[in-house]
N, C-alpha and C positions, 0 to 999 in steps of 0.2 A: 764296933759304933766308934765314927770320926769322933774325936776329938772335938769338943768347945770352944768358937775362939774365943780369945780372953777380951774384955773390955776395953782394954787399950789397944789392942788391935785393929777391933770396929772403931774405936774413935780415930785412930789414924787412915784408916780407909775412908771413914766419911768427912775425914778434912781436904784429904785429897781429891773425891770426888767434890765437894764441896768447890777446891781451888781448880778444878779443869771446868765446872761449870759457869767459874766465873769468867776463864776466859774465853770459852765459847761463846758465852752471854756478848764479852767484848768484843769477839770477833765477829758474830753475825750483824752488831750495831756498825762495824766497819764494811760489814759488806753491805749492809741495809742505804749506809751513806754513800758507798761508789754508785750501788744501783741505782740511785736519787740522782747522784752526781751526773750519769752515764744517761740517763732518762731525761735529764735538764739538756745536757750538751743533743742528744738526738733529737730531738723535740727543736732545739735552735738550728740545726745543720738542715732539718727537713722542714721548716718556716723558711729558711735562708733559699733549699732547695727551690721550694714550693713559687717563692718571691725571682729566683732563678728564671724557671721555664716561663712563670707570666709573663717577666721582660722578654723573653726568647722568642715569647708567641706575637706579643707585642710587636720587636722588631722584625719578625718573617712578616707579619700582617703589613706592617708600615712598608717592608720593603715589595711587598706584592704589589700592595697598593701604589707605589713609588713608579713600580718597573710597569703596571699596567696603565699608570696616567701618564709614561713618558711620550714627548711627541714624536719620536723614532719608534722604530724596531725591534725588539730583542730576543734573540731566540738563545738557549744555551744547550749546548751538545753533550750526552756523556762519552764515556770511550766506545761503546759501541755505534756511535752515532744514532745514537735515540735522540728526538728533542725531550729535553723534560722541563724546556718552560718557552714558553711562546707571547707575546702579548697580543695584545688587538691590535696595536697599529701596526706589529710585523704581518697579520692576517691581512689587515685592509691593502696593507701595500702590494701582498704577494695576490690580493685576488683570490684567498682562498675560498671565503665563504664558510660555508658547513662541512668544508671537505676535512678526513681527518687523515692528520699528516705524523704518522709515529716516527718515519726515519726521514733523511735526508736526499735519502733518495728517489721515498716518495714527492718529498718537496719539488723535487727538481722536475718532479715528473709534472705534476701540478701547475708550477707557477714558469716554467719552461725557461728558466734559470738553471746552468750547469753548477750547482754550488759544490760537487765536487773538485771542479776543475780552481774553480777560485780558491779553495783549501789549498791545494797544492801548489798556486803562487804563495812567492815569499813576501811576510807582512813587509809593508813597505809604511813610511810617512802618507802617501796618497792611496784616496778608496778605490776602487772597482767601479766605475759606471758604467753602469747593462741599460741598454734601452728595449723597454717593453710594449708591446701593445694591449690594454685595457678596454674594456667598453665605454670608457671617457675618452680616447684616443690615447696618443704616444705617450708614452710617460718615463723619466728618467729615475734610476737610483743609484743611490751611493752606497756602496756595500763594503764593511771592512769587518774583518776577524782578528783575534787573537786567543792564543790559547792561556788557557789559565792554568795558572800557578798553585801548588799546593801550597796552601797556610793550616796550621792546625787549628784545629774550629772551638768555639768558644764554650766552656762548661756546660754540659746539658742540652747542647745540640749535635746531631748526628755529624760524622765526620763525611762528607763528600769528597775532600780533596782528589781522590784515589778514585772517582766515578767522573767529574766532570771532566769536560775537555776542553771546548772550547765555546766564546760567546762571537754572536756576530751581532753587526749594528747596521740597520737598514736606516738611509734616508731618502726623501721625497724632494730630490733637487730640480722637478721640471720646472719648477720656477723662474730658478737660477739659470737653467739651462735655454728657457725662453726669452729670459730679460739679457742672456749672452747673445742672440742671436739677434735680437732689438737692438743691442749697441751695435754688435757689428754689422747690422743692416744700416745704422743712421750712421756708422762710420764710412760706410761704403757711399750712403749718399753725399756726406760732407765730404769726401774724397772726390766725388765727383762735381761737387758743386765748386770745386778748389779750382781741379784740372777746370771745368768748364771757365772761370774767371781766367784764370791764367790761359787759357790760349784764344778769348774773347780779346784780353787786354794786349797778347803779344801778336796777334794773328789780323786787330784792326790797322795799324801803321802800315805793316808791307802790302797787305789787299790795298790800300789805299793808294798808294805809289804804284801798284801792278795795273790800277784803272786808270791812273792818271797817263802812265806811258803805256797802256793798251791806245789811250785816244789819241796820244801823240802821234802813235804809229800811223794810226787810221787816218791824222787829219796830215801828218809830212809824213809823206813814203820814203822819202827820199833820205830823212834820219831814221829811217828804221834800226840798221844796226847799234846805233847808238842806244835806242831806247831800246832794244831788244837785250841789250848786254845789263840793263838797269832789270830789267824783269828776270831774268835769270838771277839776279841777286836778289831779289825779291824772294822768288821759289825758292834757293837753296835758304833762304834764310826762315820764309816758313816750314821747309824742312825737319832743319836745326830745332826749330821747335817741338815743331810735332812728335818727333824723335826721342826728344828730352823729356816731355810728358810720359811717353809709354816707357821709357827705359827707366826714368824714378818710381813710377806704380805699377812696372808688370813683376812677375814673380818668373817668370823662366830663367831659365840658363844658358849662355853665351855657347855654339858648338865650337869648338876650339879646333885648330889644325896649322901645321905648319905655315908660313907665310914668311917675305921677304918684309922684311918692316921698313925699309928704306923704301919698298912701292908703294905702301901700304900708306906711308905717310907723305908721301907727295901724291898719291891721290887724291890726297885728305886736301893738301894744300890746293891742287887746282879747281878742287870742286870749290872751296871758299874763294878763290881769287876775283871770281865777281863782284863781292863783298867788298872785297878791300879796293877795286879798281874804282868803284862807287864811290866809297869814303874817300880815294886820295891819298893812300895808304899803300907804301911800296911793298910789295911780297917776296922775299926770295928763299930760295929751300937749297941746302949743300950736302950731300950723303957723304962721309968720311970711306964706308964700307956699304955697296950696296949688297952686298949677299947676304948678312945678316941674319939670320932664321930666326922667329918666335914662334911660339903656339898661342895662336891670337885670332880673333874675327876680325874679317876686314872691315864689315859695315861698322863695327864697334872704335876699332882705329880711327877710321874717317870720323865718326860721331866725338872721337875725343879732340881729334885735330882740331875739326868745324867749331867746336864749342870754344876751346884754347884762343885759337885767331881771330873768333868774332867777340869775343871778349876784349883782346887785347886791340882790336881794331876799334871797337867801341870809347876805348879811353886814350885813345890816339890820335892826335889831331893830324889835319890832312897834311903832306908833305911828310909824315912820320914814315915809319919802316917798323915792320916784322919780320922778325929772320929766324927761319927753321933750320937746322941741323940734326945730323942722325948720324952717332957713331958707335964703335965697340966701347966697352968698358970692360973692368974686374970686379969683382963685388967679394966678401965676403962666403957671400954662397955660391962663388963661380962666374962663368962669364954673364955678363950683361949687355942690354942695349937699350941705351940712351937717346932720347929724345930731348933736346930742348930750343924752347920757342923765349923768344925775347923781343921787348917790343918798346918805343921810346918815348910812350907813356906820360902820362899824370904819374904813374905809379901809386904805392899805398902805405900808408900811417900803420903802424905797429897794431895796435887797435881791429884795424880792417883784416890785417892779415891771418890773424888769428880764428876769422870765422869764414874764412871764405869759401872752405868747401862743407857750409852748413846748409841741407836743403832749406831755403826760402829765405836767404841770408841775402843781401844786395848792400854794397856800398854806396851806391847814390838813390836808392830807392824806386830805381826807374825799370827795373827787371824783377821778375820775381823770382829769380836768385838760383835758377836748377842747372846751369850750364856747367860748374866745375863740381857740383855736387855729383852730380850724373859720371863725368869722368872719373871722379876718384872710386865710385862703387863699379866700374866696366875697368878700374885699377886694377881692382881687387879681384874681379872674376879673371882676370890674366894675371893672378898673381904678381903684380908689380907694384910703384909705389909712384905718387904723384907726389911732390914738392915746389917750394915755391918759396924763393927771393925777392923783394923790391927795396927801392929807395923812391922816396919823395919828389916828384919832378926828375926823378931819373930812368923811369920804367921799371919794367917787371919781367922778370924769369920766372916760367912754369919747367920744370925739369921732368921727365916721364920716364922710370926707368923699368926694362922687361927685363924676364928672366930669358937671356938664349939657349938654344938649343944646341 
């Protein structure tokens, strides 16, 4: 039979039980407090997450509304070249209607636009302009694309950075193209009107003189040779005017070949001689070395000489002279051939000299100001230079420099 515990042992055990119960009760209260605090924090976080998700949904809906309302077409592609977003404007611009276009390949087939070729082009500052036929007629689209860079997704939103590949923007530029065509047509019409005005103004006087001299030939056959010289001068003046207009407004390039510069210049001098004789101006030509060759165009060189000498004659009184010389020279870039045209005319002040090669500028206002501008353009096509020097009341010198062969 087991011995009966003493009252003291029972009292001690009961005391330890009471103490342990108190500790457990205190721990339970602490645990309850922690559970309550965790529950409160969880509720706050759930509320914040719900608010964030609602905000993200609003942002997503707003973004979707913005994309759908944009006046330009928007396409978004993923890594597999699948279309993950296309706004209504893009469908309208590509005239897709109700067609299903899940991939860029399918989109290219329906729209007749090679998007893959456009995607392979390096992205630049300018859009690709595409012309397409639509039920409403020909239209032009400006198409650009950019690779999408990966950025971390906002909290609560799926991370699509590894899925999306590129975004495409399409704009209808038909109105701009039509306006551009209208501006070009207007520019051409204006240029034609200006040319017509120039020709009418410049041709009027030579034609009147030629009509007068033709009448004199008819009335006085014995003096025909004298009047014929004046007719020749008038014809060559008209030739210079027409060639200047064509040279200034033409787009064709000169055909260059090896030519003897002195011979070309002399031909130009002889061509303009009737004009000098009519004005009573002495014309003289000298060549130090007749065999120097340049890469040139004979007609263009003759036009340059004709323009410069005609201009010199216009500013030189009767009894004056225009001297033309042709000589080889050395330049920093190799052998050169130089032509100098010097007159004894009235000369020009510095304010006029700075503008004589501008198209439309005339020091006297009596001419359309095309001659020297045409010379500058033709010299540039010969890879040459044209320079001028002048002293008031002492005359002017125009110097032409051609690269020698």
